[in-house]
Every structure is written in structure tokens, then in C-alpha cells.
Z-matrix of the N, CA and C atoms (Angstrom, degrees):
N
C 1 1.470
C 2 1.442 1 110.29
N 3 1.392 2 116.64 1 133.14
C 4 1.472 3 127.52 2 -176.00
C 5 1.533 4 109.22 3 -58.88
N 6 1.309 5 112.96 4 148.58
C 7 1.532 6 118.79 5 179.19
C 8 1.542 7 109.73 6 -84.84
N 9 1.352 8 110.19 7 134.37
C 10 1.426 9 120.28 8 172.48
C 11 1.493 10 112.96 9 -62.89
N 12 1.418 11 117.64 10 117.39
C 13 1.500 12 120.55 11 178.96
C 14 1.275 13 114.74 12 -104.69
N 15 1.353 14 121.22 13 24.88
C 16 1.556 15 121.08 14 178.69
C 17 1.519 16 113.61 15 -56.10
N 18 1.498 17 118.05 16 -46.20
C 19 1.307 18 125.88 17 -176.79
C 20 1.618 19 111.27 18 -54.45
N 21 1.326 20 114.67 19 -38.21
C 22 1.408 21 122.87 20 176.16
C 23 1.598 22 116.20 21 -61.80
N 24 1.300 23 114.47 22 -34.10
C 25 1.354 24 123.21 23 -177.50
C 26 1.605 25 118.12 24 -109.26
N 27 1.253 26 113.98 25 0.57
C 28 1.496 27 124.76 26 -177.53
C 29 1.487 28 113.62 27 -46.63
N 30 1.297 29 116.18 28 -41.88
C 31 1.373 30 120.64 29 -179.45
C 32 1.507 31 115.53 30 -62.17
N 33 1.254 32 117.35 31 -31.76
C 34 1.496 33 125.21 32 177.99
C 35 1.600 34 108.30 33 -75.88
N 36 1.391 35 110.69 34 -49.46
C 37 1.387 36 118.66 35 -162.31
C 38 1.591 37 117.08 36 -92.80
N 39 1.347 38 117.78 37 -22.20
C 40 1.551 39 124.90 38 -176.10
C 41 1.517 40 100.79 39 -75.67
N 42 1.316 41 109.19 40 137.51
C 43 1.478 42 114.88 41 176.19
C 44 1.582 43 110.34 42 140.62
N 45 1.354 44 116.06 43 -168.01
C 46 1.236 45 121.54 44 179.59
C 47 1.561 46 113.64 45 -112.97
N 48 1.376 47 113.81 46 132.61
C 49 1.512 48 120.24 47 -174.40
C 50 1.362 49 109.49 48 -115.63
N 51 1.347 50 120.29 49 146.95
C 52 1.562 51 127.40 50 166.95
C 53 1.409 52 115.23 51 -114.94
N 54 1.255 53 116.14 52 132.73
C 55 1.361 54 127.88 53 -176.81
C 56 1.640 55 110.49 54 -64.43
N 57 1.290 56 122.04 55 123.52
C 58 1.382 57 121.96 56 -177.79
C 59 1.422 58 114.89 57 -115.80
N 60 1.413 59 115.17 58 -17.99
C 61 1.474 60 115.48 59 169.17
C 62 1.625 61 104.80 60 -161.61
N 63 1.327 62 113.12 61 152.14
C 64 1.422 63 120.88 62 -179.84
C 65 1.570 64 104.50 63 -145.48
N 66 1.441 65 117.72 64 102.15
C 67 1.417 66 124.20 65 -174.01
C 68 1.394 67 108.63 66 -126.84
N 69 1.348 68 117.11 67 144.72
C 70 1.443 69 128.27 68 175.35
C 71 1.503 70 108.73 69 -107.20
N 72 1.417 71 115.69 70 120.13
C 73 1.397 72 122.38 71 176.90
C 74 1.472 73 116.29 72 -101.52
N 75 1.363 74 114.65 73 148.14
C 76 1.472 75 123.02 74 171.92
C 77 1.536 76 106.48 75 -47.27
N 78 1.328 77 125.70 76 127.90
C 79 1.439 78 122.50 77 178.50
C 80 1.644 79 108.22 78 -66.98
N 81 1.336 80 119.21 79 -26.35
C 82 1.348 81 118.50 80 -178.21
C 83 1.603 82 115.93 81 -95.36
N 84 1.307 83 108.31 82 2.65
C 85 1.536 84 114.33 83 -178.85
C 86 1.545 85 107.89 84 -147.12
N 87 1.312 86 118.94 85 88.11
C 88 1.570 87 118.58 86 -171.50
C 89 1.507 88 112.53 87 -65.71
N 90 1.249 89 123.33 88 -1.26
C 91 1.418 90 124.08 89 171.28
C 92 1.431 91 120.90 90 -95.08
N 93 1.387 92 114.16 91 -10.65
C 94 1.522 93 120.62 92 -169.72
C 95 1.639 94 107.83 93 -103.57
N 96 1.285 95 106.57 94 112.12
C 97 1.564 96 114.75 95 -179.88
C 98 1.672 97 105.40 96 -78.04
N 99 1.310 98 119.26 97 120.71
C 100 1.422 99 117.30 98 -176.97
C 101 1.625 100 107.02 99 -108.14
N 102 1.325 101 117.93 100 -4.17
C 103 1.515 102 114.24 101 -178.36
C 104 1.608 103 103.68 102 -174.09
N 105 1.365 104 111.97 103 143.99
C 106 1.349 105 124.21 104 172.36
C 107 1.496 106 107.20 105 -122.02
N 108 1.389 107 117.15 106 87.31
C 109 1.540 108 123.25 107 -171.76
C 110 1.515 109 110.00 108 -55.00
N 111 1.231 110 123.54 109 -28.83
C 112 1.416 111 124.42 110 -177.66
C 113 1.594 112 117.60 111 -118.21
N 114 1.289 113 109.02 112 22.36
C 115 1.504 114 117.70 113 179.00
C 116 1.449 115 115.76 114 74.35
N 117 1.312 116 118.39 115 -156.67
C 118 1.397 117 122.75 116 -178.97
C 119 1.590 118 116.85 117 -91.61
N 120 1.293 119 111.22 118 -10.81
C 121 1.564 120 122.31 119 177.64
C 122 1.339 121 107.96 120 -130.71
N 123 1.421 122 125.37 121 69.93
C 124 1.447 123 126.46 122 177.55
C 125 1.515 124 115.65 123 -67.97
N 126 1.199 125 115.39 124 148.67
C 127 1.457 126 121.28 125 177.64
C 128 1.501 127 112.07 126 -97.43
N 129 1.330 128 122.43 127 136.41
C 130 1.437 129 117.79 128 -179.49
C 131 1.610 130 106.70 129 178.94
N 132 1.364 131 108.28 130 141.41
C 133 1.542 132 111.92 131 171.60
C 134 1.540 133 106.63 132 -137.05
N 135 1.258 134 115.76 133 142.17
C 136 1.393 135 126.21 134 166.66
C 137 1.463 136 111.06 135 -115.68
N 138 1.413 137 124.91 136 126.75
C 139 1.304 138 126.11 137 176.50
C 140 1.525 139 108.50 138 -115.58
N 141 1.254 140 122.40 139 122.78
C 142 1.561 141 124.96 140 -175.92
C 143 1.493 142 100.45 141 -123.33
N 144 1.431 143 111.37 142 121.43
C 145 1.452 144 121.89 143 176.44
C 146 1.566 145 109.36 144 -75.78
N 147 1.368 146 113.98 145 162.78
C 148 1.526 147 121.18 146 178.36
C 149 1.488 148 108.06 147 -60.85
N 150 1.371 149 120.57 148 -24.30
C 151 1.469 150 119.10 149 179.33
C 152 1.576 151 111.96 150 -93.65
N 153 1.315 152 120.09 151 8.47
C 154 1.421 153 119.49 152 174.08
C 155 1.492 154 113.82 153 90.52
N 156 1.290 155 123.34 154 20.84
C 157 1.428 156 125.26 155 171.63
C 158 1.410 157 114.31 156 -86.92
N 159 1.270 158 125.44 157 128.32
C 160 1.526 159 123.33 158 -179.64
C 161 1.509 160 112.38 159 -112.70
N 162 1.198 161 116.49 160 143.01
C 163 1.484 162 127.23 161 174.38
C 164 1.494 163 107.34 162 -128.46
N 165 1.386 164 124.31 163 124.40
C 166 1.424 165 123.57 164 -175.47
C 167 1.481 166 108.39 165 -129.95
N 168 1.306 167 120.47 166 137.19
C 169 1.473 168 120.12 167 168.85
C 170 1.539 169 106.84 168 -141.24
N 171 1.382 170 111.95 169 134.53
C 172 1.487 171 120.46 170 -178.88
C 173 1.491 172 104.38 171 -130.74
N 174 1.352 173 117.19 172 154.83
C 175 1.402 174 123.41 173 168.48
C 176 1.576 175 113.57 174 -169.48
N 177 1.122 176 114.46 175 159.54
C 178 1.509 177 118.45 176 -178.41
C 179 1.564 178 111.87 177 -87.75
N 180 1.393 179 111.98 178 128.37
C 181 1.441 180 114.48 179 179.67
C 182 1.676 181 106.08 180 -73.53
N 183 1.300 182 119.84 181 -6.65
C 184 1.496 183 123.24 182 -179.46
C 185 1.481 184 106.18 183 -70.31
N 186 1.369 185 119.91 184 -25.90
C 187 1.454 186 121.71 185 -172.06
C 188 1.557 187 108.88 186 -114.04
N 189 1.366 188 121.89 187 40.31
C 190 1.344 189 127.60 188 -173.50
C 191 1.563 190 109.19 189 -105.89
N 192 1.410 191 119.77 190 42.66
C 193 1.479 192 122.43 191 172.67
C 194 1.469 193 113.24 192 -68.56
N 195 1.112 194 117.89 193 138.41
C 196 1.603 195 122.24 194 178.69
C 197 1.468 196 105.91 195 -66.96
N 198 1.350 197 120.20 196 139.16
C 199 1.355 198 126.51 197 170.90
C 200 1.521 199 114.43 198 -69.54
N 201 1.339 200 118.81 199 156.68
C 202 1.468 201 122.72 200 177.15
C 203 1.530 202 115.77 201 -66.63
N 204 1.373 203 114.63 202 -20.92
C 205 1.434 204 125.84 203 178.86
C 206 1.490 205 112.75 204 -139.48
N 207 1.444 206 111.74 205 141.96
C 208 1.403 207 111.47 206 -177.14
C 209 1.557 208 117.34 207 -71.25
N 210 1.298 209 117.77 208 -11.72
C 211 1.393 210 127.58 209 -174.74
C 212 1.594 211 106.73 210 -94.87
N 213 1.355 212 114.56 211 107.05
C 214 1.430 213 122.86 212 -178.53
C 215 1.448 214 114.78 213 -49.18
N 216 1.313 215 119.14 214 -37.10
C 217 1.443 216 123.10 215 -175.26
C 218 1.560 217 105.32 216 -64.53
N 219 1.227 218 119.95 217 -30.46
C 220 1.470 219 125.08 218 -178.98
C 221 1.513 220 119.87 219 -84.05
N 222 1.417 221 113.05 220 -2.90
C 223 1.396 222 120.37 221 177.98
C 224 1.591 223 110.14 222 -63.07
N 225 1.357 224 119.31 223 142.41
C 226 1.370 225 122.45 224 171.05
C 227 1.460 226 114.88 225 -65.03
N 228 1.249 227 122.10 226 163.02
C 229 1.500 228 131.92 227 177.94
C 230 1.589 229 107.54 228 -53.98
N 231 1.346 230 107.56 229 -45.34
C 232 1.475 231 115.87 230 -175.59
C 233 1.515 232 112.96 231 -63.96
N 234 1.394 233 112.62 232 -42.88
C 235 1.415 234 125.52 233 -176.63
C 236 1.594 235 103.72 234 -65.60
N 237 1.333 236 118.68 235 -44.92
C 238 1.551 237 115.75 236 -176.48
C 239 1.380 238 107.73 237 -71.40
N 240 1.350 239 121.26 238 -35.84
C 241 1.431 240 118.56 239 177.99
C 242 1.446 241 115.66 240 -59.28
N 243 1.306 242 113.16 241 -48.62
C 244 1.454 243 123.36 242 -176.71
C 245 1.598 244 107.98 243 -62.98
N 246 1.345 245 116.87 244 -35.41
C 247 1.392 246 116.45 245 -173.59
C 248 1.552 247 114.83 246 -80.88
N 249 1.366 248 115.23 247 -32.79
C 250 1.476 249 122.89 248 -178.60
C 251 1.418 250 114.89 249 -90.69
N 252 1.347 251 124.10 250 -20.28
C 253 1.326 252 123.58 251 -175.43
C 254 1.579 253 114.97 252 -56.30
N 255 1.345 254 115.74 253 -32.69
C 256 1.434 255 122.04 254 -177.24
C 257 1.519 256 107.01 255 -102.01
N 258 1.256 257 121.23 256 15.10
C 259 1.482 258 122.81 257 -179.47
C 260 1.500 259 114.08 258 -93.07
N 261 1.271 260 118.08 259 132.46
C 262 1.486 261 119.49 260 172.37
C 263 1.522 262 111.34 261 -134.56
N 264 1.235 263 115.03 262 122.25
C 265 1.531 264 116.31 263 178.37
C 266 1.473 265 107.47 264 -148.49
N 267 1.406 266 108.93 265 149.37
C 268 1.475 267 120.27 266 173.42
C 269 1.470 268 110.78 267 -165.09
N 270 1.179 269 114.57 268 167.46
C 271 1.453 270 122.55 269 -177.05
C 272 1.547 271 114.07 270 -156.88
N 273 1.394 272 116.90 271 149.98
C 274 1.300 273 121.41 272 177.84
C 275 1.514 274 114.88 273 163.07
N 276 1.279 275 121.44 274 173.39
C 277 1.549 276 123.59 275 -175.23
C 278 1.534 277 108.34 276 -73.13
N 279 1.289 278 115.31 277 146.61
C 280 1.483 279 120.32 278 -178.85
C 281 1.509 280 110.80 279 -107.15
N 282 1.309 281 118.26 280 151.82
C 283 1.402 282 127.02 281 170.19
C 284 1.493 283 106.31 282 -121.87
N 285 1.276 284 117.46 283 125.04
C 286 1.484 285 124.48 284 -177.72
C 287 1.474 286 115.21 285 -111.01
N 288 1.301 287 113.46 286 127.79
C 289 1.543 288 115.96 287 175.65
C 290 1.503 289 106.53 288 -126.23
N 291 1.446 290 113.57 289 155.33
C 292 1.454 291 117.98 290 179.61
C 293 1.517 292 105.25 291 -91.77
N 294 1.269 293 112.86 292 143.26
C 295 1.546 294 123.20 293 166.10
C 296 1.502 295 110.26 294 -83.84
N 297 1.353 296 111.85 295 165.50
C 298 1.440 297 112.38 296 -178.71
C 299 1.585 298 112.98 297 -75.38
N 300 1.447 299 114.45 298 -22.94
C 301 1.351 300 120.02 299 178.23
C 302 1.554 301 116.47 300 -81.14
N 303 1.397 302 109.51 301 -0.14
C 304 1.548 303 110.91 302 178.37
C 305 1.487 304 110.62 303 105.35
N 306 1.257 305 119.11 304 -15.34
C 307 1.540 306 120.42 305 177.64
C 308 1.463 307 109.36 306 -87.70
N 309 1.279 308 113.17 307 -168.71
C 310 1.585 309 121.28 308 -172.27
C 311 1.358 310 107.00 309 -123.22
N 312 1.430 311 116.04 310 154.08
C 313 1.444 312 124.25 311 167.65
C 314 1.634 313 97.95 312 -120.77
N 315 1.401 314 106.92 313 121.14
C 316 1.486 315 107.87 314 -178.74
C 317 1.405 316 106.30 315 -120.78
N 318 1.320 317 117.90 316 145.06
C 319 1.487 318 128.97 317 177.39
C 320 1.507 319 104.40 318 -123.55
N 321 1.408 320 107.55 319 129.84
C 322 1.520 321 116.43 320 176.33
C 323 1.513 322 101.92 321 -109.98
N 324 1.322 323 117.57 322 123.38
C 325 1.533 324 123.90 323 177.38
C 326 1.551 325 103.67 324 -89.37
N 327 1.367 326 116.51 325 105.11
C 328 1.359 327 125.04 326 -164.82
C 329 1.533 328 108.69 327 -77.50
N 330 1.260 329 119.18 328 122.30
C 331 1.445 330 125.18 329 175.94
C 332 1.591 331 112.58 330 -101.45
N 333 1.238 332 113.47 331 -29.04
C 334 1.570 333 117.88 332 -178.04
C 335 1.498 334 102.67 333 -148.15
N 336 1.320 335 115.64 334 140.77
C 337 1.418 336 124.49 335 175.74
C 338 1.604 337 113.26 336 -161.67
N 339 1.434 338 105.39 337 161.15
C 340 1.498 339 110.82 338 176.87
C 341 1.517 340 112.14 339 -66.48
N 342 1.370 341 115.08 340 -23.84
C 343 1.390 342 124.98 341 179.39
C 344 1.473 343 116.52 342 -104.22
N 345 1.250 344 121.45 343 95.77
C 346 1.529 345 124.66 344 -171.67
C 347 1.487 346 111.86 345 -53.06
N 348 1.345 347 120.65 346 -25.79
C 349 1.521 348 118.10 347 172.56
C 350 1.485 349 120.59 348 -63.31
N 351 1.374 350 111.73 349 -20.37
C 352 1.530 351 122.86 350 177.93
C 353 1.440 352 113.34 351 -74.07
N 354 1.481 353 119.20 352 -31.60
C 355 1.299 354 125.42 353 -169.18
C 356 1.605 355 110.92 354 -64.89
N 357 1.323 356 115.99 355 135.11
C 358 1.487 357 118.22 356 -172.97
C 359 1.472 358 111.89 357 81.78
N 360 1.225 359 122.90 358 -13.10
C 361 1.517 360 121.20 359 179.00
C 362 1.497 361 112.28 360 -106.90
N 363 1.284 362 114.06 361 -173.37
C 364 1.478 363 118.32 362 -173.92
C 365 1.528 364 109.95 363 -118.59
N 366 1.307 365 117.96 364 134.65
C 367 1.493 366 123.91 365 168.44
C 368 1.491 367 108.73 366 -100.29
N 369 1.306 368 115.10 367 122.57
C 370 1.533 369 122.53 368 -174.38
C 371 1.524 370 108.90 369 -110.91
N 372 1.305 371 117.42 370 137.91
C 373 1.411 372 125.27 371 -176.17
C 374 1.500 373 108.00 372 -138.82
N 375 1.371 374 118.48 373 132.81
C 376 1.512 375 118.73 374 158.45
C 377 1.450 376 111.47 375 -73.98
N 378 1.211 377 122.29 376 125.15
C 379 1.496 378 124.00 377 179.00
C 380 1.444 379 114.28 378 -119.89
N 381 1.361 380 117.25 379 142.93
C 382 1.363 381 125.20 380 178.89
C 383 1.448 382 112.92 381 -129.97
N 384 1.339 383 119.69 382 120.94
C 385 1.464 384 119.92 383 -177.97
C 386 1.563 385 108.18 384 -104.79
N 387 1.333 386 111.83 385 135.92
C 388 1.462 387 117.08 386 -179.53
C 389 1.628 388 105.53 387 -138.19
N 390 1.331 389 111.06 388 163.41
C 391 1.390 390 116.96 389 177.37
C 392 1.606 391 107.12 390 -133.74
N 393 1.341 392 115.29 391 142.91
C 394 1.505 393 117.59 392 177.04
C 395 1.519 394 105.18 393 -143.48
N 396 1.294 395 110.71 394 118.85
C 397 1.592 396 118.82 395 178.02
C 398 1.526 397 104.95 396 58.33
N 399 1.362 398 121.52 397 39.32
C 400 1.480 399 124.41 398 173.87
C 401 1.577 400 112.02 399 76.95
N 402 1.255 401 120.83 400 7.08
C 403 1.400 402 131.28 401 170.43
C 404 1.456 403 111.16 402 -90.63
N 405 1.284 404 119.24 403 127.00
C 406 1.489 405 124.20 404 175.68
C 407 1.549 406 109.55 405 -91.43
N 408 1.257 407 114.80 406 139.25
C 409 1.382 408 129.83 407 175.06
C 410 1.524 409 116.19 408 -133.34
N 411 1.340 410 119.55 409 147.85
C 412 1.308 411 122.67 410 176.31
C 413 1.572 412 110.66 411 -140.44
N 414 1.336 413 111.70 412 132.29
C 415 1.508 414 124.06 413 174.65
C 416 1.375 415 114.94 414 -103.07
N 417 1.283 416 122.01 415 115.46
C 418 1.501 417 125.57 416 178.68
C 419 1.451 418 113.70 417 -105.52
N 420 1.313 419 120.46 418 124.78
C 421 1.496 420 125.19 419 175.21
C 422 1.540 421 109.20 420 -118.95
N 423 1.358 422 117.27 421 103.47
C 424 1.468 423 121.45 422 174.05
C 425 1.506 424 105.98 423 -50.04
N 426 1.311 425 117.95 424 142.62
C 427 1.490 426 122.25 425 -179.31
C 428 1.522 427 106.83 426 -80.39
N 429 1.257 428 127.40 427 -23.06
C 430 1.472 429 128.57 428 177.83
C 431 1.570 430 107.48 429 -96.13
N 432 1.409 431 111.81 430 141.74
C 433 1.427 432 121.57 431 169.49
C 434 1.529 433 109.76 432 -61.24
N 435 1.263 434 118.87 433 147.31
C 436 1.469 435 125.52 434 164.90
C 437 1.443 436 117.08 435 -99.51
N 438 1.232 437 116.47 436 151.82
C 439 1.522 438 119.22 437 -178.89
C 440 1.507 439 107.70 438 -101.85
N 441 1.315 440 115.26 439 129.35
C 442 1.459 441 121.75 440 177.67
C 443 1.524 442 108.45 441 -87.40
N 444 1.293 443 115.16 442 163.53
C 445 1.469 444 120.82 443 -172.08
C 446 1.573 445 113.58 444 -60.63
N 447 1.434 446 116.72 445 -25.97
C 448 1.386 447 119.63 446 176.77
C 449 1.485 448 111.27 447 -84.99
N 450 1.317 449 118.12 448 4.60
C 451 1.561 450 118.74 449 -177.52
C 452 1.420 451 119.21 450 88.15
N 453 1.357 452 116.82 451 -2.37
C 454 1.474 453 118.49 452 175.07
C 455 1.585 454 109.25 453 -78.19
N 456 1.247 455 118.68 454 155.71
C 457 1.378 456 127.57 455 175.83
C 458 1.485 457 108.93 456 -95.04
N 459 1.449 458 115.99 457 148.41
C 460 1.535 459 114.81 458 -177.08
C 461 1.510 460 99.09 459 -151.45
N 462 1.374 461 114.21 460 151.22
C 463 1.423 462 128.94 461 166.90
C 464 1.534 463 111.28 462 -89.28
N 465 1.416 464 115.52 463 108.00
C 466 1.347 465 116.14 464 174.13
C 467 1.642 466 119.09 465 -75.26
N 468 1.259 467 114.41 466 149.07
C 469 1.561 468 117.48 467 179.94
C 470 1.631 469 100.37 468 -144.72
N 471 1.309 470 107.79 469 121.58
C 472 1.536 471 121.17 470 176.00
C 473 1.393 472 112.42 471 -111.52
N 474 1.283 473 117.38 472 130.03
C 475 1.428 474 121.09 473 175.86
C 476 1.561 475 110.16 474 -119.92
N 477 1.470 476 111.89 475 134.93
C 478 1.415 477 123.97 476 -169.45
C 479 1.432 478 109.91 477 -128.85
N 480 1.294 479 118.08 478 149.12
C 481 1.456 480 127.46 479 -168.97
C 482 1.645 481 98.56 480 -126.78
N 483 1.332 482 114.98 481 127.47
C 484 1.500 483 119.45 482 -178.75
C 485 1.616 484 109.85 483 -79.05
N 486 1.274 485 115.57 484 120.72
C 487 1.437 486 118.44 485 -173.00
C 488 1.512 487 112.26 486 -112.62
N 489 1.340 488 116.89 487 -7.45
C 490 1.497 489 116.71 488 176.65
C 491 1.497 490 107.06 489 -161.14
N 492 1.339 491 121.21 490 155.23
C 493 1.416 492 126.59 491 -177.36
C 494 1.555 493 105.07 492 -100.86
């Protein structure tokens, strides 16, 4: 089994990251965007601890309608459905491996999630870390294709900007 290299790269990866783009690409044409599930200004945060524990939450700002009542328990079924349909969140410890091209392969061992089918399983991402004028960026590419509502398959690419260490 490969060695977890998170400690070697924790200075780069640990911290708080904000989602700056979430695009779905045609799996047969890596340049063709076929969907932006959270629009042009997606909402998302990833917090990675110094020990390699990840917590991620993403949602679409397009579905941010205020509820009729401030108490979540009193929201109607339609309000709950509208609110959580575009929500994605999960957390768990990470295992980080280096790819031959200098990028990373990271596995999050999901302990809790919006999707009960993810719990106890691994979410795997190809990750690339870059810096531009001292600003850290991370691009994540899940290894599996995602299904769109219309049944098409797409390759997701999520870009993140580091906002805190």
C-alpha cells in the first residue's frame, strides 16, 4: 500500500479554500463545458486540518431562497427539497499520494455526508496545486464521471482559492 504523503504537503493544503468555479465538461472533449451546476458564482468551502481531516460543503446560490420560517424544522417539504437538492457536503480523513506528473491523488474516507451512500466509502480526486503571485489555487477533478439530470455523463472540474491557513 502506498504511503500517505499528506504530512509532506500539509503546509500547502491545510487551510480554508473557497470555490471559484464548478464546471462539468464533455467527457469526450475536455475543453467543452456542458454544465455549470452552481452557476457562475458557486458557493463552497473546504477546510483541511493540519492532520489531514477534510470537511467540504458546496451549494448553488441559485437555490438560496429564504425559508418562510427561521426554524429549519418548520420548513415545508418543498422548501427543504429546494434547499438541499443542490447541497453537497462530506467529511473525513484524507490520504494523499503523489502522481508521476507532480499532482496529487487524494482519497477522502467519508465519515459523514449529505449522501448516505458515500458514508464508509472513499471519494477520490486528482488534485493540482498551483500558485500565482503568492496566491494558492487547487484544481480538483473527481476520478469518476458525474451524471447530469438529463442522463448525460460529465467530467467535473472544481477550482478553489486558498483564503486562510
